[in-house]
C-alpha positions as CSV (number, residue, x, y, z in Angstrom):
1,M,-18.1,-5.7,8.3
2,G,-18.3,-6.3,4.6
3,M,-16.0,-4.5,2.2
4,T,-17.8,-3.9,-1.1
5,N,-16.1,-2.6,-4.2
6,N,-17.5,0.8,-3.5
7,R,-16.1,0.9,0.0
8,E,-12.7,-0.3,-1.2
9,D,-12.6,2.6,-3.7
10,Y,-13.4,5.1,-1.0
11,L,-10.8,3.7,1.2
12,T,-8.0,3.8,-1.3
13,A,-9.1,7.3,-2.5
14,I,-8.8,8.7,1.0
15,F,-5.5,7.0,1.5
16,K,-4.1,8.5,-1.7
17,I,-5.4,11.9,-1.0
18,I,-3.9,12.0,2.4
19,E,-0.6,10.6,1.1
20,R,-0.4,13.3,-1.6
21,E,-1.9,16.3,0.1
22,G,-1.6,15.7,3.8
23,S,-5.3,15.7,4.6
24,A,-8.6,14.7,3.1
25,S,-12.0,16.4,3.2
26,N,-15.5,15.6,1.9
27,H,-15.1,18.1,-0.9
28,R,-11.7,16.6,-2.0
29,I,-13.0,13.1,-1.9
30,S,-16.1,14.1,-3.9
31,E,-13.8,15.7,-6.5
32,Y,-11.4,12.8,-6.7
33,L,-14.1,10.1,-7.1
34,G,-16.5,12.2,-9.2
35,I,-19.4,11.6,-6.7
36,A,-21.9,14.1,-5.2
37,R,-20.9,15.4,-1.8
38,A,-24.1,14.2,-0.2
39,S,-23.4,10.6,-1.3
40,V,-19.8,11.0,0.0
41,S,-21.0,12.2,3.4
42,E,-23.4,9.2,3.7
43,M,-20.6,6.7,2.9
44,L,-18.1,8.4,5.2
45,K,-20.6,8.2,8.0
46,K,-20.9,4.4,7.4
47,L,-17.2,3.9,7.3
48,A,-16.8,5.9,10.5
49,E,-19.4,3.7,12.2
50,D,-17.4,0.6,11.1
51,G,-14.3,2.1,12.7
52,I,-12.4,2.4,9.4
53,L,-12.0,6.2,9.5
54,K,-12.4,9.2,11.7
55,I,-14.2,12.4,11.0
56,R,-13.0,15.5,12.8
57,G,-14.9,18.6,11.5
58,R,-14.0,18.9,7.9
59,F,-11.1,16.5,8.0
60,I,-11.1,12.8,7.4
61,S,-8.4,10.4,8.6
62,L,-8.1,6.6,8.4
63,S,-8.0,4.5,11.6
64,A,-5.1,2.0,11.9
65,E,-7.4,-0.7,10.6
66,G,-8.5,1.5,7.7
67,E,-4.9,2.3,6.7
68,Q,-4.0,-1.4,6.9
69,L,-6.9,-2.3,4.6
70,A,-6.0,0.4,2.1
71,R,-2.4,-0.8,1.9
72,L,-3.6,-4.3,1.3
73,I,-6.0,-3.2,-1.5
74,L,-3.4,-1.0,-3.1
75,S,-0.9,-3.9,-3.0
76,K,-3.3,-6.1,-4.9
77,H,-3.9,-3.3,-7.4
78,R,-0.2,-2.7,-8.0
79,L,0.7,-6.4,-8.3
80,W,-1.9,-6.6,-11.1
81,E,-0.4,-3.5,-12.7
82,T,3.0,-5.1,-12.6
83,F,1.6,-8.4,-14.1
84,L,-0.2,-6.6,-16.9
85,Q,2.9,-4.6,-17.9
86,D,5.6,-7.2,-17.4
87,C,3.7,-10.3,-18.5
88,L,1.0,-9.1,-20.9
89,K,3.0,-6.1,-22.2
90,Y,0.4,-3.5,-21.5
91,N,1.5,0.1,-21.7
92,W,1.9,1.7,-18.3
93,K,-1.0,4.1,-19.1
94,D,-3.4,1.3,-19.6
95,V,-2.8,-0.9,-16.6
96,H,-4.6,1.1,-14.0
97,R,-8.1,0.6,-15.3
98,Q,-7.7,-3.1,-15.7
99,A,-6.0,-3.5,-12.3
100,D,-8.9,-1.6,-10.8
101,L,-11.3,-4.4,-11.9
102,L,-9.0,-7.2,-10.9
103,E,-8.1,-6.0,-7.4
104,H,-11.8,-6.5,-6.2
105,I,-11.9,-10.2,-7.2
106,T,-8.5,-11.0,-5.7
107,D,-8.6,-13.0,-2.5
108,G,-5.7,-13.7,-0.2
109,E,-4.7,-17.0,-1.9
110,M,-4.7,-15.4,-5.4
111,M,-2.7,-12.5,-4.2
112,K,-0.2,-14.8,-2.6
113,R,0.3,-16.8,-5.8
114,L,0.4,-13.7,-8.0
115,N,3.0,-12.2,-5.7
116,A,5.2,-15.3,-5.8
117,F,4.8,-15.6,-9.6
118,L,6.1,-12.0,-10.0
119,N,9.0,-12.7,-7.5
120,Y,7.7,-10.2,-4.9
121,P,8.1,-6.8,-6.6
122,T,8.4,-3.8,-4.3
123,H,7.1,-1.2,-6.7
124,C,4.5,-1.0,-9.5
125,P,5.2,0.3,-13.0
126,H,4.5,3.9,-11.8
127,G,7.0,3.7,-9.0
128,A,4.4,3.4,-6.2
129,P,5.2,0.9,-3.3
130,I,3.7,-2.6,-3.1
131,Y,3.4,-2.5,0.7
132,I,3.1,-6.2,1.4
133,N,6.6,-6.7,0.0
134,L,8.4,-3.9,1.9
135,R,10.2,-4.7,5.1
136,G,9.6,-2.5,8.1
137,E,12.6,-0.4,7.5
138,E,11.7,0.1,3.8
139,R,8.2,1.4,4.5
140,E,9.6,4.9,4.8
141,E,10.1,5.8,1.2
142,E,13.1,7.6,-0.1
143,E,12.7,11.3,0.3
144,E,10.7,12.3,-2.8
145,L,10.1,15.8,-4.1
146,R,7.7,17.0,-6.7
147,L,9.4,17.8,-9.9
148,G,8.5,21.5,-9.6
149,S,10.5,21.7,-6.4
150,L,13.8,21.4,-8.2
151,K,16.2,24.3,-8.2
152,I,17.7,25.6,-11.5
153,G,20.6,23.3,-12.4
154,E,19.7,20.6,-9.9
155,R,19.8,17.0,-11.1
156,A,17.3,14.4,-10.2
157,R,15.9,10.9,-11.1
158,I,12.2,10.2,-11.7
159,V,11.1,7.7,-9.1
160,K,7.3,7.8,-9.2
161,V,4.4,9.3,-11.1
162,D,0.7,9.4,-10.2
163,D,-1.3,6.7,-12.1
164,E,-3.6,9.0,-14.0
165,P,-4.2,8.0,-17.6
166,G,-4.1,11.5,-18.9
167,L,-0.8,12.3,-17.2
168,L,0.8,9.0,-18.4
169,S,-0.2,9.7,-22.0
170,Y,1.3,13.2,-21.6
171,L,4.5,11.7,-20.2
172,D,4.7,9.2,-23.1
173,R,4.5,12.1,-25.6
174,L,7.3,13.8,-23.8
175,G,9.4,10.7,-23.5
176,L,9.6,10.9,-19.7
177,K,9.6,7.6,-17.7
178,L,10.8,6.2,-14.4
179,D,14.6,6.3,-13.6
180,L,15.2,8.9,-16.2
181,V,17.8,11.5,-15.1
182,L,17.1,15.1,-15.7
183,S,18.0,18.6,-14.6
184,A,16.1,21.8,-14.3
185,E,17.0,24.5,-16.9
186,S,14.4,27.2,-16.2
187,Y,10.9,28.1,-15.2
188,E,8.5,30.2,-17.3
189,E,7.3,33.1,-15.2
190,Y,4.0,33.5,-17.0
191,D,2.5,30.0,-16.7
192,G,5.0,28.0,-14.6
193,T,6.2,25.7,-17.4
194,M,9.4,24.0,-16.5
195,R,12.2,23.4,-19.0
196,L,14.4,20.4,-18.5
197,F,17.5,18.8,-19.9
198,V,16.7,15.1,-20.1
199,G,19.0,12.0,-20.4
200,E,22.6,11.8,-21.3
201,E,22.0,13.6,-24.6
202,G,20.6,16.6,-22.8
203,R,17.3,16.6,-24.8
204,R,15.2,19.6,-24.0
205,V,11.6,19.0,-22.6
206,S,9.0,21.4,-21.4
207,V,6.6,20.2,-18.6
208,S,3.4,22.0,-17.6
209,E,3.0,23.3,-14.1
210,K,0.0,20.9,-13.6
211,A,2.1,17.9,-14.5
212,Q,4.9,18.9,-12.2
213,K,2.7,18.2,-9.2
214,H,2.3,14.6,-10.2
215,I,5.9,13.7,-11.0
216,Y,8.2,12.7,-8.1
217,V,11.9,12.8,-8.2
218,K,14.9,12.0,-6.0
219,T,17.7,14.6,-6.2
220,L,21.2,13.4,-7.1
221,G,22.9,16.2,-5.2
222,E,24.8,17.6,-8.1
223,Q,24.6,20.7,-10.2
224,A,24.3,20.0,-13.9
225,D,25.9,21.9,-16.7
226,S,23.9,22.6,-19.8
227,P,24.6,20.6,-22.9
228,E,26.3,23.6,-24.4
229,K,28.7,23.9,-21.5
230,A,29.3,20.2,-21.5
231,E,30.1,20.3,-25.2
232,E,32.4,23.3,-24.7
233,A,34.3,21.4,-22.0
234,K,34.8,18.5,-24.4
235,R,36.1,20.9,-27.1
236,I,38.6,22.4,-24.7
237,G,39.7,19.0,-23.6
238,R,40.2,17.8,-27.2
239,K,42.2,21.0,-28.0
240,E,44.4,20.6,-24.9
241,K,45.0,16.9,-25.8
242,R,46.0,17.9,-29.4
243,A,48.3,20.6,-28.0
244,R,50.0,18.1,-25.7
245,G,50.4,15.7,-28.6
246,G,52.1,18.4,-30.6
247,E,54.5,19.2,-27.8
248,G,55.5,15.5,-27.5
249,A,56.2,15.3,-31.3
250,S,58.5,18.3,-31.4
């Protein structure tokens, strides 16, 4: 069985769709890859004949072999993304397209050397796992929620974003990046826009409903006060401290 670039793209697309949405269909794969549904059907049939995937009615799933291959291809891709950002100083929004080209020409020996050179990273610049470097117990990722699942006042840390150039440019404009701590201030009823307090300074940021579906967070299990409440608490603390100082002087 030969794995062409085209087949590899199908395989990783199906893997990602199932990972994000729970299931994959001809229609969704066609939409994701921008390829006509008839062409998708033809390729899916070939991949099923090769034992890489299974077709049950409208739904597509990967076989154990198909899933293993997808994880290997994605590991190559994410190693190159890490190299491009860390070593060549590419912006995180620009690494995906270049890594997409490099993954297809990377054999096992090149991947092994690249991995060692990078000191075996476990995640790419977008927070996605590099599977070949995760031990068995680490393969189950931390519980991640989509940003839009946060409750008002709930604090969380950004742990992963989908590697879509349009989204990454949007996040750059908002100043949102991995490991940033934020809290949910409110949701706009009309269009679902989410307002956040971001970072230690409590900077306000508004995030569209569409983008919320592609940003993943891990909750910190605390309720956050607004910057106004935090500042008020500081003022009260300073006032009490001055009062205690005055009592001591009398």
